[in-house]
N, C-alpha and C positions, 0 to 999 in steps of 0.2 A: 553603461547606463546613460551617460551624458550624450553619447553619439546617437543612441536610439531616440532620445527626445529631439535632438537636433534634426535628425532625418524626418521624424514625424512632422515637425514644424515646417520643414522645407516642402514636404508633400502637401501640407495644408495650405501653405501660401500658393504653391503652384496650382493646386486644384481650384482655389478661389479665383486666381487670375485667369484660368482657362474656363471659368464658369461651368464647373462640373459639380453641381450641388450634391449628387448622391455620394460621390467620393469625399466631399467635404464632410458630409454627415457621418460617413464611416470613420474617417480619421478623427473627428471630434469624439465619436463614441469610443474609439480605441484609446485616445488620450484620457478620456474620463475613466475608463476601466483601469488604466495605469494608476491614476490617482486613487481609485477605489482600493487597489491592491496595496497601496502605500498607507491606507487608512486616512487619507485626506479627503474626507467625504464631501465637504463643502465645495472644494475645487472640482471633485468628480461630478457633483450635481450641476455645476455651472456648464461644464462641457457636454454632459449628457442632455441637459435641457436645450442647449443650443442645437445639438444634433436632432433632438425631437422636433423642434420648430421647423427645421429644414425638411424632415421626413413628412411632417404634416402638409407642407406646401407641395411636396411631391406626391402626396396622397397614396402612399404605399402602405396598406394596412399591416402587412407582416412586419415591415421595418418599424412602423409606429409602435406596434406591440412589443417588439424587441427593445426599443429605446425606453418605453414605459416600464418594462420589466427590469431593465438595468437601473433605472431611477428608483424603482421600488426596492430592489435589493440593496442599493446604497442607503436608502432611508432606514431599512431594517437594521443594517449594521451601524447606523448612527443612532439607534435607539428610538426611532420614530415609526413604530409598527402600525399605528392607525393610519398615518399618512401613506405608508407603504402599501397597506391593504387597498387603499383607494387607487393607487397606481396600478396594482395588479388587476383590479377590477376593470380599470380603463383599458389595460392591455387586452383583456379578454373581450371587452366590447369592440375593440379595434379589429381583433382577429380571433374569433371563437375557437379556432383550431391551434392556437399557440399554447401548446401543452405546458411549457415552462411556467407560464403565468398562473395556471391552475395549481401547479406544485407550490410555487412561492406563496400564493394566496392561502393555500391550505396550511402551510407551515406558519404563516403569519397569524392565522386565526386560531391555531392549535394551542396557544398559550393560556386560554381562558375556558373554563367549563361551559359558559353560556354560548360561546362561538364554536365549540367543538363539532356540533352537527354540520355546520357550514364548512368547517375545515375538512371533515371527512368527505363531504360531497365534492369539494374541490379536488381533493387528493384522488378520489375515485375517478373523476373526470380526467385527471392527469394520466392515470394508469390506462384508461380507455383509449385516449388519444395517442399516448406514447407507444402503446402496444401495437398500434397500426404501423408505426414507422421503425420499430426496433425488432431485431431478430429475437427468437425465443429466449435465449440466455440473458440478453440485455433487458428485455421486458421483465423477466422474472427478477433480475437484480434491481431494476427500477422500483418494482412493486415492493420488494423486500426492504429496500432502503427507505422507501417512502413511508412505510408503516412501522419503521423501527422505533420502538418505544422502550423506555426503561421504567420498570415498575419499582417504586421504592417500597419500604416496609409497610406503609399505610395503604398501598395499592393505588396511589395516585399516579396519573399518567404525566410523564414529563417528556416533552418533545424538545429536541435540541435545535430550535429553529435558526439561531444565528449560524451555527456550524453547518447545518444542512443548506442554508441559503447560500453560503459561500461555496460549498461543495457542488451544488447543482447549477451554478452559474455558467458552467461550461466555458469558463474564462471570459464570457461576455464579448469576446472579440468577433469581428466580422472581417472577412478578407476584402481587400480593395479590389 
C-alpha cells in the first residue's frame, strides 16, 4: 500500500514538472478515489476538486463530468446528499451523455417521496444512455440493478443509495 502511494506521488511530481496537465488531473483523481475507498472523504474531495479545476482549464466536458460525478459520490458517502445532487446535475450539464451522473442523481433523489419523480426520470435516462453502450445482458443487468427496490411491510419504497452509489462508481479510476 505504501509503495502504491509513493509511486502515485512520483508520477504526480513528474507530470507536473513535465507540464502534462491531463495526466496530473488523472493522477489527482486516482489519489482522491483512493482516499474515497479509505473513507477519508475530506481528503478525497481536496484531490478531486483540484483535478476538476485542471479539467475545467483543459475544457474537456467528459472529464469534467467524470470529476464532478466522483465529487458527488464522495459527498453522498459523507452524508451530504443535497450538495451531491448539485454535483451530479453539474456533471449532466457538462456532458449530457454521461450516463453515470444520471444514475447517481437518481439514487441521490430517491430518498424522499417529493423528489421520487425526478429520481425516476434520471434513472430512466441512465438506462436509455447506458443501453446504447452496453451489450444486451449488461443493459438488462443495469436496468434491473437500477430499479432494485425493497418493499417493507407498509409498502414504502426504500432505495439503498449509499451502497448503490459505491457499487456503480466503477472504481472511479481513469487510466493514465
